[in-house]
N, C-alpha and C positions, 0 to 999 in steps of 0.2 A: 415282567411287567415294567414298562417304561412310563414316561411322563406323556400321556396320550394328548392332553390339551395342547401342549406346546408342540408335540410332534405334528399336529394338524396345521399349526401356524408356520412351522419351520420352512416347508416347501415355498410358501408365498413369500417369506422374508428372504430366503435364499434367492429366489427369482429376482426379487427387487435388488438385492446385492450384486447379482450377476449383471443386471441391466446397468446399474451405476458403474461397475468395474469396466464395462465395455466402452464407456465414454470417459474413463479416467477419473471418476469421482468416487469419493467415499460415501457409503450409505450411512449418513450421520443420524441414525435413529436414536443414538445415545441411550441404549437400553440400561435400565437402572441396575445398580449393584445391589446384591443381597448379602447382608452382613449378619452373622449370628453372634449374639452377645449373651454371655452367661458366666456363672462361676465355674470353679474347677469341677470337673466330673458331672456337669449338668446335662451332658448329652448332646453338646453342639455339634460335634463332628458327625455323630450318627444321624442327627436331624438332617444335616446337609446330605449325607450319603443316601438316606431314604428319599429325600426330596429329589435328588438327581435321578433316582430310579435305577441305578446300577451300583453294584458293589465294586470294590477296588481289588478284587482277586483275579489273577490271570485265568483265562479260559484256555481251551485247547488250541491246537494248531489250525491254521486256516490263512486266508488272504488277509494281509495287513492293510487296513484302510485308515488307520491312524498312527500317528507316531508323536514322540515328544522331543523337544530341544530345550536345553538350559542356556541361559544367556552367558553363563560363565564357562560353558562348553560349546562355543559356537561351531556350527558345522557338523556336530556329532548328533546323529539321530538315534533315539532310543525307541526300539520297537518291543522290548521286553519290559513290562512295567514293574517287574521285580527290580530291575536295574534302576528304574526311576526312583523307586522307594529308597533303595540303598544310597543313590546319589543325594537324595534330600537329606537322609540322615547323615551322610558323610559331611556334606557341605555345612549342615547345622553345627556339627561338632567342630568343624574347622573355624567357624565364625564365633561360636559361643563358648567353646570348650565342652568337655564331656561331663560337667558337674552342675547341670541344672541352670546354666547361664541363659540369658536372654540377650537378643540384639534386635534394634529396629531395622537393620540391613535386610532387605528382602531377598528371597530366592525367586528368581524369575524363570518360570517354566511356561512354555508354550506348547500346547498340544494341538495338532492338526487333525481335523475330523470334518467330514461332509455333513454330519448329522446333528449339528448343535448351533445355537444362536450365539451372537456376540455378547455374552454375559460375563459378569464378574461376580464370583462367589468368594466371600471373604471368611475364612476360618480364624476368628480373633482368638487371642490367648484368653484363658480363663482368669478371672479376677482373683487374686490372692492377697492375703494379709501378711503372712509370715514368710520371710525370705529363708530360703534353704540353699545349701550348696554354695555356688559361686554368685548367687543372686545378690544384688546390692540392697541396702537397708531401705531404700525408697522404692522397692519393687512394685508396690501397690500403685504409686503415683505414675510410675513409668508405664505400667500396663494400661492404667486409665487414660493417660495421654495418647497412647498408641491407639486405643479404641476410639477415642474422640476424633482423631484425625480422619477416620473413616465415616462414622456415623453422623457427623456434622453436615455431610454433603446432602444437599436436597434430593439428589437422585439415588440416595441409598435407602433401600427398604430394610427395616430392622426386625429381625426375629429375636425377641427377647425370651430366652429360653431359661425356665425356672423348674428345678425338680418338684415333683408333687410332694415329696416327703420333707420339704423345708417350709419356712414361713414365707408366704408370698408377699406379705406387706413389707418385708425387708429385702426384697429382691434387688440386688444390685443391677441386674439387667434392666429392670423396669425403671429404676431411678435414673440410670444413664439415659435411657430412651426418652424419658420425659424432659430431661434437661435440654435435649436437642430437638425433640418433637413435642412440644407442649399440647398441641392440638390433636395429637394421636393420628395424624394422617397417614403416617408411614410405619407405624408400629404394630406388629402382630405378636400377641402373647402365645408362647408355645409351652405347654406343660408336659414335661417328660417324667418317666419313672412312675407312671400310674400303677404299674404292676407291682411296684415295690413298696406301696403304702402299708402301713400297719393294718392288721385285720380289723374290720369293723369301721374303718375310715374311708373317706372318698373325697374327690375334688368336684363333686357334682355342681355345687353352687358357684365355684370358680368358673368351670367350663360353660355354665349357662349364663355367665357374665352378670351374676346377681350380686355376688359378695364383693369383689373388687373389680369393678367393671373398667374395660377398655373400649375405646371407640370401635376398634376392629375386632374386639373380643379375643377369645382364647381358642386354641385348637390343642387338643390332647393327642399325643403320640406315644407309641410303645416301640422303643429301639431294641436292637439286638443287644444281648448281654455280652460280656467279655468271653464267657464260655461259648456262646454262639459264634463269635468272631473267630476264636481259636479253633473252633470245630469247623469253620469255613461254611457256616450256614449262609445260603445266598439271599439276596435281597427278596426275590420272589417269595421264598418260604417265610421270610421275616414279615412281609406285608400281609401274607395270609394269616399268619399267627396274630398279628396286630388286629386284623379285621374280626378274628374269632374272639379275641379278648373283648372288644367292644360290644359285640353282639350277645356275649354271654354274661357280661357283668350286669348285675341288676341296676346299678346306679347309672350306667351309661347306655344301656341298650336302646332307650328311647331316642337318644341322639347319636346313635352310631354312624349315621350318614353324614354327620357334621364333625366327625372325629377322624383322626388317623392321617397318615401321610397323603393318601389320595386327596383328602380335603385340603390339606396344606398346599398341595400341588395346584389344586383348582383355584384357590384364592390368589396365589402368586401368579398363576397363568393369567388370571383375569386382570390383575394389576398391570402386568406387562402388556397385555392386549390394550388396556385403557391407555397406557403410555404411548404405545404405537399409533393408536387412532388419534390421540391428541396432537402428534407430530405431523400427521398426514396432510392437514390443510396447508401448512407452510411448504411442505414438499411438493404438493400438487401445484401451488402458485409458482414456485420456483421452476419446476419442469415446464409448466405451460408457457412461462416467459422465455425460457431457452428455446422451446419448440417454435414459438412465434418468430423469434429472431432468426431461426434457421430456415423457416418455411420457403422464403423467396429463393435463397441460395440453393436449397436442396432441389427445388423445382427446376432450376436452370441446369442442374447437373444430371437430372434424370434423362435417360436416353443419349447422354453425351457420347459423341464418337471422335476421339482425338485425331484420328487420321483421315476425316472426311475433308477433301479439298474445298468443297463449296463452303464448309463451316470456317475453314481457315481464312478463305478470302473475305467472307463476311465479317469475321472477327478482326481481321486486319484493318478494314475500313473503320469499324466501330472504335478500335483502340486509338487510331490516329486521330479520329474526330474527337474522342474524348480528351486526348492529350492536348489537342488545339484549344478546345473549350476551356480546359483547366488553366492552360497558360494565359489565355485571355483574361479569365477571371482573376487570376492572381495579379496581373499587371493592371488591368482596368478597374479592378474592384468588383465585388459582388455581394449580394445580401446573403447568399448561401455559402456554406463552407468557410466561415470567418474563423481565422486563426485568432484566439483570445489570449495566447500566451506571449507572442512577440510580433514585432513588425516583420513583414516579408513582402517580397514582390514589389508591386507598384508603390506600396506605402513606404518602403525603405528607399526606393529610388527617389520618390518625392522628397523624403527627408534629406537625401544626399544633395538634391538641387537647392533646397531652401534652408538647410542648416550647415551641412558640412561644407558645401562649396563656398558660401559666403564666408564661413570661418577660415577656410584655406585662403581666400582672397585677403582677408584682413591680416592674416599671419605674414603675407608677403608685403604689406604696406608698411611705411614708416608711421611713427606716431604723429599726432596732431601737430606738436610743436616743430617736429622736423619738417613736416609738410608745409607749414606756414613760412618757415625759415627759407626753404627752397623756393617757394613762390616769390618771396620778397627779393631774394638775390636775382631771380629770373627778371622781375620787373626792373630792378636797378640796372642790371647789366644790359637790358634792352634799351633803356633810356640813355645810357652812357653818361656823357657830361652834362646832358640836358636834364632839366627837371620836367618830368612828363605831367601833363594836365589830365590825360585820359589813361584808362587801364589798357595796356597793350595786349591784343589778341595773341601775339606771338608768345607771350609767357604762358598763356593758357595752353597753346599747342604743345610747347616744350614739356610742361608738367603732365599733360595728358598722355603723350607718347611714352614718357617715362613709366607711367602707371600701366599702359597697355602692355609694354614689353614684359612686366612682371606677371601678366596673366598666364603666360605659357605653362609654367610649372603647375599651378593649381588646376588649370584646365585639363592637362594630361592626367593628373591624379583623379580628377572627377570622372573622366572617361573610364579609368581603371576600376574605380569603385562601382560604377553603373554596370560595367561588363561583368564583374564578378557577381553582382547580385543577379543579373540575367542568367548566368550559368547556374547559380544556386537555384534559381526558380525552375529551370529546365530539369535539374535533378529531382527537385521536389515533385514536379509533375510527372516524371517518369517513374516514380514509385508505383503507380497504378499498373505499370507494364511489367512488374517484376515476375508475373506468372509466365512471361515469355522472355527469357534472358537475352536471346539473340535480338529480338525486336527492340528491347530496351537499350541494348549496347549500340545498335545501329542508330536508333533515334537520337541518343545523346551525342554520338559521334558527328551526325549530319548537322544537327542544330548547333552544337558547340563550334564546329568548324565554320558555320556561317556567322556566328557571333564573333569569333576571332577575326574573320575577314572584315566584318563591319567595324571592328575595333581599330584596325590599322587605317581604314578609310576615314573613321571619325577623327582620329588624331590628325591625319593629314589635313582634313577640312578645317579643324579648329585652328591649326597653326596657319593655314592659308587665310582664314578670316582674320586672325590677328594681324597677319602682314598686310592685308587689305585695309584694315583699320589704321594701321600705322601710315600707310601711303596716302590716305585722304581722311581728313577730319571733317565730317559732315556736320557743319554748324546749322544747317537748315533742316535738320531732322525735326519732325513734328513734335517729339517729346522733349526736345532740348529747350531749356528755359530762355537762353539767349542773355546778352549783356544787359538788356534793358530790365529784365525781371530778376536778375541775380541779386541786386541789392534789396529789392522788395522781399524776395524769398528769405533773405537773411533775417530781416526783422520778423517775418512771420514765424520762422524757425524758432527764434528766440522766445516768442510768445507761446508757441505750442509747447516747447520744452517746459516753460514755467507752469503750464496748465496740465502737463501730463504726469505730474509727480505721483498721483494716485493710481496710474494705470498699471494694472497687474500683468506682468510679462509671462511669469511661470510660477506653478506651485509643485511641491513634491517633497518626498522624504529624502533626507540626506543625513549622513552620520558625521558628527564633529569629532575628528580623529585625534586632535592634540590636546584633549583634556587629560590631566594627570591622573594616575591611578588613585592618588590620595583624595581626588575630588570625584571619584566614581568611574573614571576611565571613559572611553569612547561611548557616545550616546547618540541615538537617532531622534531627530526632530523634524517637524513639519516646516519647511522653508517657503516663504513667499517673496518673490522678486518683483519689485516695481521699478519704474523708471528712475527713482531716486534713492531707493534703499533695498536692503536685504534684511528681512526679519525672519525669525524662527520662533515657533510655538511648541508647546508640550505635545499637542496632537492636531489632527486635521480639523477639529472643531474651532481652532483659532481663537480660543477664549483666553488662554493663558500665555501671554507673549513672554518669551525668555529674553529676547535682545532684538535691538534694531540697529543695523549698521548702515550709515550713509555711504553712498557709492563714490563720493569725491575722492580723487587721487588714488583709486583702487586699481589694481591690475591682477591678472591671472597667470599662474604658471603651473607646469606639471610637476608632480612629485613622484619620485620612483617608488614603485610598489614594493612594500616590505616583504621579506621572505616568509614571515609568519602570517601575513594577512591575505585574505582572498579578495579584498576590496580594491577598487581602483581609485586613486587619490589625486586631487588637484588642490591648490591653495590660492587664497586671496591675500594680497599684501598691499601696504601702502607705499606709494613711490617716494614719500618724504620720510621714510624709515620711522614712522609712528606706530604705536601699538594699534592693532586692528580690533582685537577682542580681549578685553580686560588686560592681563599682563602678557598677552601674546602678540608677537610681531607679525604673525601670519595666522590665518584661519584655515586649517586643513579640513577638507570636506571629501567624504568617501562615498562612492556609488558601487552598485553590484557589478556593473559592466562598463567597458570602455565606451560603448554607444551612449550610455547615460552621462558619462563624463563630457563627451563631445557635445551632447544636446545642451547640457547645462552651460557649457562654455559659450555656445552659440547664443543662448538666451542672455547670458551676461553681456555678450558683445552688443546685442540690441540695446541693452541698458547703458552702454557706454563704457563697460569695463573690458578693456582690451588685453590680449595676451602680452606677456613680457617679451621684449625684443633686446637683443644683445647690442649695446651701443658702444662704439669705440671711444677711447679717451679723447681723441681729436674732435670727434663729432660732439662729444659732451662739452668739451671746453668752448667750442664755437657756439654751441646752443645756449650755454649759460651766459655768454657775453653779448648775446643778440638782443636787439631792441628795435622798436619801430615807432615812427611818428604817426599821429592819427590819421593823416591823409593816406600814407602808405598802408596803414592797417586796413582801411576801407577798401583799398584796391586788392589787397591780399584776400579779404573776405569775399569780394566779388569773384575772383579767380577760384577760390576754394569752392564756392557754390557752383561755378560752371564746371569744374572738374568733377564734382559729385554727380551732377546731372548727366554728363556725357558718359562717365564711366558706368552709370546705372543702365544707359542704353547699350553699351558694349557688352556688359555682363549678361543682360537679358538676351541679346542676340546670340551670344556663344551658348548660353544654357539651353535655349530652344534648339539650337543646331544639335548639341549633344543629345538631348532628349529625343528629337525626331529621328536622328540618324540611327540611334540604338533601339528604339522602340519599334522600328520597322520589322523587327524579328517575328512579330506575330503574323505580319503579312506573308512572310516567307513560309512559316509553318502551314498557314491556311492554303497557300497556293502551290507550294513546291515539295514539301515534306514527302507526301505520298508518292510522287513521281520518283523522287531520289531513292525511296525505299524499294520501289519496284526495279530500279536499275542497279541496286546494290548486290543482287544475286538471287539465289533461290528463295521465292517468296514462302514456300512451304517450310523451309528451315526456320525462317523468321518466326513462324507461329508454333514451333515446337515447345511445348510447355515444360516448365521446370519440374524436377522431381518433387520439389516441395508443393507445387501446385496439384500434382496427381495425388499426393498424399492428403493434401487438404480436401480434395474432392471426395476421396474415399472416406475421410474422417467425418465430413459433413454428412454424407449419406448414411454412414453407420451410426452417427450420433443421433440424427433425426429419427432413425428407426428405433434405436434403443430408448429414446425419450418417450416415443409413442408407446413402446412395450411397458416402460415404467409406469406410465399413467394408467394403462389398463391393469397392471398388477395392483396399484394403489386402490383402484376401483374394486378389485377382488377382495382385497383386505377389508375395505370399508363395508362391503355387502356381506362378508362371511363372518364378521366379528360383531359383538354387541358390547357396548359400554355399560358397566354396572356402576351405579352411583355409590358414593361413600355412605357408610352408615351415619346416623345422626350423632352429634357429640354427646359424650357422657361425662359425668363428674369424676375426675381422676385426682382429686385433691388428696385421696388417701395415700398416693405415692409420694414419698418424702423427697426432699431436695438434695439430701446428702446420703451417702452410703453408710452402711453399718448393719447391725443386726445379726441374727442367726443365719447360718448357712450350713450346708453339709460339709463334713471334714474334708479338706482338700487332700488329694493324693500328692504325689511329687509334682511340683509346680511344672507347668508347661510353658515353654517359650512361645512368644507370639507367632501365630501361623496365619498366613493369608492365602486362602485358596481362591485364585483369581483367574477366571476364564482360562481354563486349561492347566490348572495345577492343582494339586491336592496333596498336602502332607499326609503321610500315612497315619491315620487315627489309631491310637492305642496298639501300634505294632502291625496294623494291617497294611498290606502292600498295595500300590496304586493299581489302576485298572488297565488291562490290555485292550479292552474293547471301549466303544464309546461310553462316556460316563452318563449319558442321558441328555435329553434335549435342553434341560436347564443346568446341565452339569458344568463343571469347572472348565469346559472347553469353549473357546470362542470360535465363532464362524466368521471368518474374515476374508476379504477379497483378495489378499496377497498370498494365497497359498502357493507353495512351491511346487505343488503337483496337482493337476486336476484330477478328480473333482474335489478334492479335499481343500479345506481353507484352514488357515492357521488361526488359532485364538490369539487375540492381542492380550496377553495375559499380563495384567499388572502384577507387581511383585507379590510373591508369597513370603510371609515372615518366617524365618527359620525356627525349627523347633529347638 
């Protein structure tokens, strides 16, 4: 006789596990553990054995459909369960000694069988008071702690086993169960040894849940005696004898159908069924979401013929068109497929033109004092021995040409940065072609070769434009302010600067890197940069200001990245060697990336904080001794404004040239890419799919089908099982909160044993089973079976005897 209720559910759950295994997922039903708690010789092991529905004695020869493996004997299969019992006993002695010692170290035994669920059965040690043999003085507390480790879990069903010939009110098992399950939601009372009660006594009131009630009540069982075990009385005969006892006993015959191991099986089976049904809605929602996500892709793959020439031609056209659309969207910008992680494509190129390029230009320029000195010398040298009444235009041309020559290096660097970003964009867009390696390789090669060709042309044209600008200074340009407006602009600039003090240029997080460890070390603050100051706050709410730093006489320089830091650092310092921040001569600021550093330096540049330049001692001496009269100063200011105006025109012209010359790549992709692909060789070979794509197609179709099957199986489970509600609460105040009281005299203490999904320490000398231990037996049904159709139990550790 087996556990028929669970045997009916096993095929459905196994089918569900098979469906999950086929798509590489675990069937996380998380079935409850079943722990048996009780005192010494209360009959715990026999209760589990009867519940499983199989004894642990080996049967005759036949086809082996299950086997066992120990964690400490990896790779060794045990098909003879006498050997399993001997190995358990031997390992127990090796760990605990041979004199009644205990150990919390588990024995892990995994049993493979196709006929069981993924359950964990735990045979916990009997509670004892008096240490014997090598047991420590605190043996009771150790065993109690060990039991609590298991029964405190919400997924653990507790079988509180109490012999009928002891005082139920002092049952340690019931007291422990109430400590962890005060509502009685997962505790079932089991009364054993009803056949050993004194003549004239019975447990009728207890079994009817009248005397000492529990929410789930009590179930009486009659186990095999030691004589029956030694005589190898099988489980079937024992269950028949149990049934006969309840039918023939005058105190129990009216409730015989509610007593015995079959009743215990039914109650636990229903609890497992309830649990499975409770988990199904979440499973169904998850599977339906996965199925919907794969519907479109699976539909495309159905009827797919990889070698069809017409399909290859059509797909080639679609792929090239998609590549062209993706490239244009990345360069021109689009509302869909927006990258929210970092700048890329057109946004990064725009940043190069408007932040990096101006910053590179400024790095090539001399500082303001040096510029004014050069202008004054040019004016004086042009006038010679005469005192000039007017501002000479030749001074303007001389200074402008000198500045234009300096444009060559930053312009070439700007072209390099734009080219590199275009190539990166091509590679990002070609990711969608990875299903066809040859097509992706050829597309990248053709477009990259075109970009490199345009690179050389762009550099030539930029240098040519610079030479043209040097050969003719066009003072009639419509955007040029002219001499008449230069002085007027100077006064307007001064006014606008005075009114722009509160204009916010940039906000963001930065780390102050040079705070000493004694003061808390590096900290991150919210920085606000305006035209006149740099302030930082505790957070981005800008309520608690930490400091405000005026920008007068400040400059920026790079700081070498430290070996231990992942941050990129730059610093601000005062050109007059004054402290910048409290006692610090410099303010070191750190960013997560070099791009952030460059962006902040560009923003500081807009606020008038220029990068540091190396100035020779000769220039420094000359500059320090330099002075101007008011008339010369006005002429210098006029030339300075004219130079700024004209250089802005030149910079815009060159920037537009670089932008237009490089961004014509999208026109090449639209017009010529397909033709060059056709001329590159065999078009059919271009559309040969990768091995990964073929695997992906098969996996999608297989997963889609498996998900549909799993949903159908869940429907079968839902319609073929019934949820039974919990009994109403009862008053369990009679159960005390501490252990104590009378119990049956303990035999030799037993070390903790945990029989967990596929393992079973031999009870009272009985050997383990050769055949399946039953549907709810200590064997797990798992998807990672080494041999079909069997599945391994994921056996949690057994605690050695």
